[in-house]
C-alpha positions in Angstrom: -15.2 6.1 21.0 -11.5 6.5 20.2 -9.0 6.3 23.0 -5.3 6.5 22.6 -4.8 4.6 25.9 -6.9 1.7 24.5 -5.0 1.8 21.2 -1.7 1.6 23.1 -3.0 -1.3 25.1 -3.9 -3.1 21.9 -0.6 -2.2 20.2 -0.1 -5.7 18.9 -3.7 -6.5 18.0 -3.9 -5.7 14.3 -7.7 -6.3 13.9 -8.5 -3.9 16.8 -6.1 -1.3 15.5 -7.7 -1.5 12.0 -11.1 -0.9 13.6 -9.7 2.1 15.5 -8.3 3.6 12.3 -11.6 3.1 10.5 -13.5 4.7 13.3 -11.1 7.7 13.3 -11.7 8.1 9.5 -15.5 7.9 10.1 -15.1 10.7 12.7 -12.9 12.6 10.2 -9.8 12.4 12.4 -6.7 12.1 10.3 -4.3 9.2 11.0 -0.8 10.0 9.9 1.4 7.2 8.6 4.4 6.1 10.7 7.3 8.5 10.4 10.8 8.3 11.8 10.8 12.1 12.3 7.3 12.5 13.9 6.0 9.3 15.3 6.8 7.9 18.7 7.0 4.3 19.9 3.3 4.6 21.0 0.3 6.3 19.5 0.2 10.1 20.1 -1.7 13.1 18.9 -0.2 16.2 17.3 -1.8 19.0 15.4 -5.2 17.3 15.5 -3.8 14.1 13.9 -3.2 10.6 15.4 0.4 9.7 14.7 0.7 6.0 14.0 2.9 4.3 16.5 6.3 2.9 15.3 5.9 0.2 17.9 2.6 -1.0 16.4 4.4 -2.2 13.2 4.7 -6.0 12.9 8.0 -7.3 14.3 8.9 -3.8 15.7 9.3 -3.6 19.5 8.3 -0.6 21.5 11.6 -0.5 23.5 13.6 -0.6 20.2 11.7 2.4 19.0 12.5 4.3 22.2 16.0 4.5 20.7 14.6 6.5 17.8 12.7 8.8 20.2 15.9 9.4 22.3 18.1 10.2 19.3 15.5 12.6 18.0 15.0 14.3 21.3 18.7 14.9 21.7 19.6 16.3 18.3 16.3 17.0 16.5 14.8 15.4 13.4 17.0 13.2 11.2 18.4 14.8 8.1 18.8 11.7 5.9 19.3 7.9 6.2 23.0 8.3 7.0 22.1 10.6 9.9 19.8 7.9 11.3 22.6 5.3 11.0 25.1 7.6 12.8 22.8 8.6 15.6 21.1 5.2 16.2 22.9 1.9 16.4 20.8 0.1 13.8 21.8 -3.4 14.8 20.1 -2.7 18.2 16.8 -2.1 16.3 17.2 -5.3 14.3 17.0 -5.8 10.5 13.4 -7.1 10.6 12.3 -4.0 12.5 14.0 -1.8 9.9 12.4 -3.8 7.1 9.0 -3.3 8.5 9.7 0.5 8.9 10.8 0.7 5.3 7.8 -1.2 4.0 5.4 1.0 6.0 7.0 4.2 4.7 8.5 5.3 8.1 11.5 6.7 6.2 9.5 8.5 3.5 10.5 11.9 5.0 14.2 11.0 4.3 13.8 9.0 1.1 10.4 8.5 -0.5 11.7 5.5 -2.6 10.7 2.7 -0.3 12.2 0.0 -2.6 15.6 1.7 -2.4 15.4 2.1 1.3 14.6 -1.6 1.8 17.5 -2.5 -0.5 19.9 -0.2 1.4 19.4 -1.7 4.9 22.4 -4.0 4.9 24.8 -1.2 3.9 23.2 1.2 6.4 23.5 -1.4 9.2 27.2 -2.0 8.4 27.8 1.8 8.3 26.0 2.3 11.6 28.1 -0.5 13.3 31.4 0.9 11.9 30.5 4.4 13.0 29.6 3.2 16.5 32.9 1.3 16.7 34.8 4.4 15.7 33.0 6.5 18.2 33.7 4.0 20.9 37.4 3.9 20.1 37.6 7.7 20.2 39.2 7.8 16.7 38.8 10.8 14.5 40.5 12.2 11.4 41.0 15.6 9.8 38.5 14.6 7.1 36.0 13.5 9.8 36.2 16.8 11.7 35.8 18.7 8.6 32.9 16.6 7.2 29.2 16.4 8.0 28.7 15.7 11.7 32.4 15.1 12.3 32.2 11.5 11.0 35.5 10.1 9.7 33.7 7.4 7.7 32.3 8.3 4.3 28.7 7.2 3.9 28.2 4.1 1.7 26.9 4.2 -1.8 23.3 3.1 -1.7 21.7 1.0 -4.5 19.5 2.9 -7.0 16.4 1.9 -8.8 12.7 2.7 -9.3 10.2 2.7 -6.4 7.5 0.1 -6.1 4.4 0.4 -8.2 1.4 1.8 -6.3 -0.1 -1.7 -5.7 3.2 -3.0 -4.5 3.6 -0.1 -2.1 0.2 -0.9 -0.6 0.9 -4.6 -0.4 4.2 -4.0 1.4 2.5 -1.5 3.7 -0.1 -4.1 4.5 2.7 -6.6 5.4 4.2 -4.2 7.9 1.0 -2.6 9.3 -1.3 -5.5 9.1 -3.9 -3.7 7.0 -3.9 -1.0 4.3 -3.3 2.3 6.0 -2.6 5.0 3.4 -4.9 3.7 0.7 -6.5 0.6 -0.7 -6.0 -1.4 -3.9 -9.6 -0.7 -4.9 -9.3 3.0 -4.7 -8.4 3.3 -8.4 -11.5 1.4 -9.4 -14.1 3.4 -7.4 -15.5 5.5 -10.3 -15.5 2.6 -12.8 -17.2 0.2 -10.3 -19.8 2.9 -9.4 -20.8 3.2 -13.1 -21.4 -0.5 -13.2 -23.5 -0.5 -10.0 -20.9 -2.4 -7.9 -21.2 -1.2 -4.3 -19.1 -1.4 -1.2 -19.7 -4.0 1.5 -21.0 -1.3 3.8 -23.4 0.1 1.1 -24.7 -3.4 0.5 -25.5 -4.0 4.2 -27.1 -0.6 4.5 -29.5 -1.6 1.7 -30.1 -5.3 2.3 -28.6 -6.1 5.7 -31.9 -6.1 7.5 -34.5 -7.5 5.1 -32.2 -9.5 2.7 -31.4 -9.1 -1.0 -28.7 -9.5 -3.6 -26.1 -7.3 -5.3 -22.5 -7.0 -6.4 -19.7 -5.9 -4.1 -15.9 -5.5 -4.7 -13.1 -6.6 -2.4 -9.5 -7.6 -2.2 -9.0 -11.1 -1.0 -7.0 -11.4 2.2 -7.6 -15.1 3.1 -9.7 -18.2 2.5 -10.5 -20.7 5.2 -11.8 -24.0 3.6 -13.8 -26.3 5.8 -15.7 -29.6 5.4 -19.3 -30.2 6.6 -20.4 -33.3 8.5 -21.4 -34.7 5.1 -17.9 -34.1 3.7 -18.8 -31.2 1.3 -16.5 -28.3 1.2 -17.4 -24.7 2.1 -15.3 -21.7 2.8 -15.1 -18.4 4.7 -13.6 -15.8 2.5 -11.9 -12.8 4.1 -11.9 -9.6 2.0 -11.4 -5.9 2.5 -12.3 -2.6 0.9 -11.5 1.0 1.8 -13.8 0.8 4.8 -12.2 -2.3 6.4 -12.5 -6.0 6.3 -15.5 -8.3 5.9 -16.3 -12.0 5.3 -18.3 -13.9 2.7 -19.3 -17.6 2.9 -19.2 -19.9 -0.1 -20.8 -23.3 -0.4 -19.4 -26.2 -2.3 -20.8 -25.5 -5.8 -19.9 -21.8 -5.9 -16.5 -22.5 -4.2 -15.6 -25.0 -7.0 -16.3 -22.4 -9.7 -14.7 -19.4 -7.9 -11.8 -20.9 -6.1 -9.1 -20.0 -8.7 -10.0 -16.3 -8.3 -9.8 -16.3 -4.5 -6.1 -16.1 -4.0 -4.8 -13.5 -1.4 -4.2 -10.1 -3.0 -6.6 -10.6 -5.9 -9.2 -7.9 -6.6 -12.6 -9.4 -7.4 -16.2 -8.5 -7.8 -18.6 -10.8 -6.0 -22.3 -11.4 -6.7 -23.7 -12.0 -3.2 -26.9 -12.4 -1.3 -28.1 -12.3 2.3 -31.4 -13.3 3.8 -31.2 -10.5 6.4 -30.9 -10.3 10.1 -33.7 -12.8 10.8 -31.5 -15.5 9.2 -28.3 -14.3 10.9 -27.2 -11.8 8.3 -24.5 -14.0 6.7 -23.5 -13.0 3.2 -23.2 -15.8 0.7 -21.3 -15.9 -2.5 -23.1 -16.7 -5.7 -20.4 -15.8 -8.3 -17.0 -14.1 -8.6 -15.3 -12.2 -11.4 -11.9 -10.6 -11.8 -12.3 -6.9 -11.3 -10.6 -6.0 -14.6 -13.1 -8.1 -16.4 -16.0 -6.2 -14.8 -14.6 -2.7 -15.6 -13.2 -3.6 -19.0 -13.9 -1.0 -21.7 -12.5 -0.3 -25.1 -10.9 3.1 -24.6 -7.6 4.8 -25.1 -5.5 7.1 -22.9 -3.6 10.3 -23.2 -0.6 10.7 -20.9 0.4 14.3 -20.4 4.1 14.6 -19.9 5.7 17.4 -17.9 9.2 16.0 -17.9 10.7 13.7 -20.6 12.7 12.0 -17.8 9.5 10.1 -17.0 9.7 8.1 -20.3 11.8 5.1 -18.9 9.4 4.6 -16.0 6.3 4.9 -18.3 7.8 2.3 -20.6 8.5 -0.1 -17.7 5.0 0.2 -16.3 3.4 -0.3 -19.7 5.6 -3.5 -20.1 4.3 -4.7 -16.8 0.7 -4.2 -17.9 1.3 -6.0 -21.2 3.0 -8.9 -19.3 0.1 -9.2 -16.9 -2.4 -9.3 -19.8 -0.3 -12.1 -21.4 -0.4 -14.2 -18.2 -4.2 -14.0 -18.2 -5.3 -14.4 -21.9 -8.8 -15.4 -21.0 -9.4 -12.3 -18.9 -11.1 -9.5 -20.7 -9.2 -6.3 -19.8 -9.5 -2.7 -21.0 -7.4 -2.4 -24.1 -6.8 0.5 -26.3 -4.3 3.0 -27.8 -2.1 5.2 -25.7 -0.6 8.5 -26.8 1.9 10.9 -25.1 1.2 14.6 -25.1 4.1 16.9 -24.6 3.8 20.7 -24.2 6.1 22.9 -26.3 5.9 26.3 -24.6 8.3 28.0 -27.0 6.0 27.1 -29.9 2.8 27.7 -27.9 1.4 24.3 -28.7 1.3 20.6 -27.8 2.6 17.6 -29.6 0.7 14.3 -29.4 2.6 11.1 -30.3 0.7 7.8 -30.4 2.4 4.6 -29.3 1.9 1.7 -31.7 -0.4 -1.1 -30.8 -2.8 -1.5 -27.9 -2.2 -1.6 -24.2 -4.1 -2.3 -21.0 -5.9 1.0 -20.2 -8.0 0.1 -17.2 -8.1 1.9 -13.8 -5.0 0.0 -12.4 -2.7 0.9 -15.3 -4.0 4.5 -15.2 -3.0 4.7 -11.5 0.4 3.2 -12.3 1.0 5.8 -15.0 -0.3 8.7 -13.0 2.1 7.8 -10.2 5.2 8.3 -12.3 7.1 11.5 -11.4 7.0 13.8 -14.4 3.5 12.8 -15.5 1.0 15.6 -15.1 -2.2 13.8 -15.9 -3.7 10.7 -17.5 -7.1 11.1 -19.3 -9.4 9.0 -21.5 -9.3 9.8 -25.2 
């Protein structure tokens, strides 16, 4: 059963917190991502949701997060990043703690562009220190008294730029939280994998865990521990995860030699596995591995429905990233096909479809990347 007191006792034990979060989801209890305007240093509950603790982020101390709580309790929610810098002396939190908060999305309520927030931290820390020094000296100016919050110091100009791609956002979140909290890299592949009879780890165990059997499961590699037997042969324990949590697969020497290049951390793979069931210990053994894009590859095109032409630069950048990824893995069959842009012309009562020249990656990951662009209304197969 879920217990906030136990979660707070295990505040720094990532594996246990991951298990608690998965149990909450199984019980249909929402777990809200860490938020500088809602979360506290420890786990709390509000409006039927578990608010993820700021102090549970890696490299973020509970006592430092008490400063966030105190500032919010005194003057209410923060209005923007500069407001945080004025009301909390950021150097007391530490840059590493601020980095983990940015990676985890704790500042999303103030600026949803996590890449920009992370790139802004040095300037915000300097601004915060200058503001604290000014307050300590008791200086003020006519401009400061007339400005926002009576601050004589103008806020710094923060760097601009595009946010991380969806996969990068999840990977940075995983660095800060210790596991994927708001989603999982395999989420965009669910439908395509289901059509190809690739199941989750949990579904595989539900079917074959007791009596033994074989099948295909998908996972994101999180680590590989290579060992040697008494005879000197290599074998490995492969740590993976899917949307339901982490699991482990064992690979013996022959299979490990064939699959090792695919088993780097962060790689999405489809594994052919087998188990002899509970009578033999229930261990899952690897028989073969494939890149996930190779498994879901299909010759199909995409239509991208634009609601705002301002989305075009981001769309171009993400398509370039997809093409570059394809070029780096020439032997990997990926979904390739034409892509067209569909723009509504309300004044004429019709749509215009413009096809981009050539072929592009069109698999689930690129669809997710394009769909995430602000100004894109939908992405559909054609």
